[in-house]
N, C-alpha and C positions, 0 to 999 in steps of 0.2 A: 517685927516688920508688918505682919499681917494686922496686928492690933492697931498699930499707928495708922495704916491705911484705912482700916475699917472705921475707926473713930473719926478721922477727918472726913471721910466720905459721908458717914451718917450725919454728922454735924452740918456739913455743907448742904446736904439735902434739906434739912430743916431750914436753914437760913435762905436757901433758894426759894422754897415755897412761900416763905414770909415775904421776901422781896418781890416775888411775882405778884402777890395780892396787893402789895404796896404800890407797885407800878401801875397796876390796873386802877386802883383807887385814885391815884394821882391823875391819871388820864381822864377818868370820869368826872373829877371835880374841876377839871380845866387847868391843870398844871403840866403842860407838855414838856417843859424843861426838867422838871423833877422826874417825870416818867422816863425821859431820855437817859438821864444820869442813872437811874435805877436800872433801866434795861441794859446799859453798858456794863454795870456791875454784875448783873445776871449773866451776861455772856462770858465774862471772865470766870464766874463760878462754874458755868457749864464746862468750860475747858478743864478746869481743875478737877471737877467731878469725874469727867470721862477719863482723864489720866489716872486718878486714884482707882477708879473702877477697873480700868485695864490692868493696873498694878495688882489688884486683888485677884483678877482672873488669872494672871500669870503665876502668882504665888500659889493659888489653889489648883493650878493645872487645868483650867478651863472646864469645870463641871458644867454639863449642859444646862441645868436649871439656872444657873447664874448667867450663862450665855443669853438664855431666853430673857432673864431679868434685865440684862444690859440692853438688849433690843427694845424691850419695853420702855426702858428708861430714855433711850434715844427718841422713841416715839413721844414720850411725855415732854421731853425738851422741845421737840418739834411743835407739839400742840401749844406749849407755853409761848413759843416765839410767834406763832400764827395768831394766837388770841391777842397778843400785845400789838402786833403789827396791823392787824385787821380791824381792831376796835378803834372807835373814834370818840371824841368828846361827847357828852350827853346831849348837846344842843344840835349836833350834826347828825345826819343820817348816813349810814354806810351799809356795807355788807353785813348780813347776820353772822354772828360768831356762835350761834347755838350749837351747831354740829361739832365745832372745835371744843366747846365746853363739855359736851357729852364725851368726846374722845379723851379729853383731859381727865375727867372723872374716872373713866374706865381704866386708862393707863395708870393713874395714881393708885386706885384701889388695887390693881394687880401687882404693882411694884411693891406696895406696902405689904400685901399678903405674902409675897415670896420673901421679902426681907424679914418678916416676923415668923417665917417657917410655918405659915398657915397652909401653904400649898406645898405638898411633897409628892414626889413620884418615886 
């Protein structure tokens, strides 16, 4: 059971990151409909990832490092949503998303480090 949850969870994270960048590129090249469809797919993947992550936490009996990783993953999802919702097409001017990009990179690096067992306590 744990292996099934882990493999689906890890694979969905890879697909999610790729779809996030695809949605951002579609927005920047002026394809809002493609961005909207991709963003809806992302939201579906977020729900599936949260459920599979909770399933792994339940099976593993909530080890605190993975609870922290789950909180960081929620922060990562939040920054991805904010970047896509606050970004505008190239020709328009809108609010800066620089701070959200910095948060995205920090959260992504921390989640990957914990997932790869590079951070241990």
